[in-house]
C-alpha positions as CSV (number, residue, x, y, z in Angstrom):
1,X,0.1,-0.1,0.0
2,X,1.4,3.5,-1.2
3,X,1.5,5.5,2.3
4,X,3.1,8.6,0.6
5,X,-0.7,9.4,-1.1
6,X,-3.1,11.5,1.2
7,X,-5.0,9.6,3.1
8,X,-8.0,11.7,2.6
9,X,-7.9,10.5,-1.2
10,X,-8.8,6.9,0.2
11,X,-11.6,8.3,2.5
12,X,-9.8,8.2,5.4
13,X,-8.5,10.5,7.5
14,X,-5.1,8.6,8.9
15,X,-3.8,5.6,7.7
16,X,-5.5,2.4,9.6
17,X,-2.7,0.1,10.7
18,X,-2.6,-3.6,10.2
19,X,-4.5,-5.6,13.6
20,X,-1.8,-7.3,15.8
21,X,-1.5,-11.0,16.1
22,X,-2.5,-10.7,19.9
23,X,-6.1,-9.3,18.7
24,X,-6.6,-11.8,16.1
25,X,-5.9,-14.6,18.8
26,X,-7.9,-13.3,21.4
27,X,-11.0,-12.3,19.1
28,X,-12.6,-13.7,16.1
29,X,-15.2,-11.3,14.1
30,X,-15.6,-13.7,11.1
31,X,-19.5,-14.2,12.0
32,X,-22.1,-12.3,13.6
33,X,-21.6,-14.3,16.7
34,X,-18.5,-12.2,17.9
35,X,-16.3,-14.5,20.1
36,X,-13.9,-13.6,22.4
37,X,-11.2,-15.8,23.8
38,X,-11.6,-15.4,27.9
39,X,-9.0,-16.1,31.1
40,X,-10.1,-17.4,34.0
41,X,-8.5,-15.8,37.0
42,X,-9.8,-18.8,39.0
43,X,-7.3,-21.5,37.1
44,X,-4.5,-19.0,37.9
45,X,-5.4,-19.3,41.6
46,X,-5.8,-22.8,41.3
47,X,-2.6,-23.6,39.4
48,X,-0.4,-21.2,41.7
49,X,0.7,-19.3,38.7
50,X,4.2,-17.7,39.3
51,X,3.2,-14.8,36.9
52,X,-0.2,-14.1,39.2
53,X,0.8,-10.7,41.4
54,X,-0.9,-9.1,44.4
55,X,-0.5,-5.8,45.6
56,X,-2.0,-3.8,48.1
57,X,-3.5,-0.1,47.2
58,X,-2.4,2.0,50.4
59,X,-4.6,4.5,49.6
60,X,-8.1,2.5,49.9
61,X,-7.0,-0.8,51.5
62,X,-8.0,-2.7,48.4
63,X,-5.9,-5.5,47.4
64,X,-5.7,-6.1,43.5
65,X,-4.1,-9.5,41.4
66,X,-2.9,-9.0,37.8
67,X,-1.1,-11.1,35.6
68,X,2.7,-10.3,34.9
69,X,2.6,-12.0,31.7
70,X,0.1,-9.6,30.5
71,X,-2.4,-12.8,29.7
72,X,-4.8,-10.6,31.0
73,X,-4.3,-6.5,31.5
74,X,-6.9,-5.8,34.0
75,X,-6.4,-5.9,38.0
76,X,-9.3,-7.7,39.7
77,X,-10.0,-6.2,43.4
78,X,-9.5,-9.5,45.1
79,X,-12.0,-9.0,47.6
80,X,-14.8,-8.7,44.9
81,X,-13.5,-11.7,43.1
82,X,-13.7,-13.9,46.2
83,X,-17.3,-12.6,46.8
84,X,-18.2,-13.4,43.0
85,X,-16.5,-17.0,43.4
86,X,-19.0,-18.0,46.1
87,X,-21.4,-17.6,43.8
88,X,-22.9,-20.0,41.6
89,X,-21.7,-18.7,38.7
90,X,-18.4,-17.7,40.1
91,X,-16.5,-14.8,39.0
92,X,-15.9,-15.9,35.1
93,X,-13.4,-14.8,32.6
94,X,-11.5,-11.7,31.8
95,X,-10.6,-11.0,28.0
96,X,-7.1,-12.4,26.9
97,X,-4.6,-9.6,25.8
98,X,-1.7,-11.8,25.7
99,X,-0.7,-15.3,24.8
100,X,-1.3,-17.9,27.6
101,X,1.0,-20.6,28.7
102,X,0.0,-23.7,28.9
103,X,-1.2,-23.5,32.6
104,X,-3.7,-21.0,31.8
105,X,-7.6,-22.0,31.8
106,X,-9.4,-20.4,28.7
107,X,-12.7,-20.5,27.3
108,X,-14.4,-18.8,24.2
109,X,-17.5,-16.7,24.9
110,X,-19.7,-15.3,22.3
111,X,-21.1,-12.2,22.1
112,X,-24.6,-12.7,20.4
113,X,-26.4,-15.8,20.1
114,X,-28.6,-16.1,16.8
115,X,-30.0,-18.2,14.3
116,X,-28.8,-18.4,10.7
117,X,-26.3,-18.2,8.2
118,X,-24.4,-15.0,9.3
119,X,-24.1,-17.0,13.3
120,X,-22.6,-19.7,11.6
121,X,-19.0,-20.5,13.2
122,X,-16.8,-20.3,9.9
123,X,-13.5,-20.1,12.2
124,X,-13.7,-23.3,14.0
125,X,-10.2,-23.4,14.8
126,X,-10.8,-20.2,16.9
127,X,-11.8,-22.6,19.5
128,X,-8.7,-24.7,19.6
129,X,-6.4,-24.1,22.8
130,X,-4.0,-21.2,22.0
131,X,-1.0,-22.5,24.0
132,X,-1.2,-26.1,22.1
133,X,-1.7,-24.1,18.9
134,X,1.4,-21.7,19.5
135,X,3.8,-25.0,20.6
136,X,2.7,-26.4,17.1
137,X,4.8,-23.4,15.4
138,X,7.7,-23.5,18.1
139,X,10.6,-25.4,16.4
140,X,13.3,-24.9,19.1
141,X,13.6,-28.8,19.7
142,X,12.6,-29.9,16.1
143,X,15.6,-28.1,14.5
């Protein structure tokens, strides 16, 4: 693409960059269902993940947890997390923003349920475990 041509000629106000690999790995927008990969923080605690960190906010007295690997970028209030975990539904997942490691518990959630061709999955590989898919392309031990 010739970026020297003024963007206004193409109808855009500026050049729109290519989507990053992480975004493509964490969300699928190929049909009307809009699927997102989610990370379950409860799995981080159960597996005693070394990348899970906790910190105390001195101003509020609240404790937060997050991921040093940035598999998820949000910081979760630990008290609210434990309160939600006591319910039948549990805390649930947070959107994946990085590549998970093998011990990460992930799931895929659909934003919209619908009937008909627009909602039929056209990307079934998106439901494969991203940690296993990444391992397929790791050639370090096979070269």
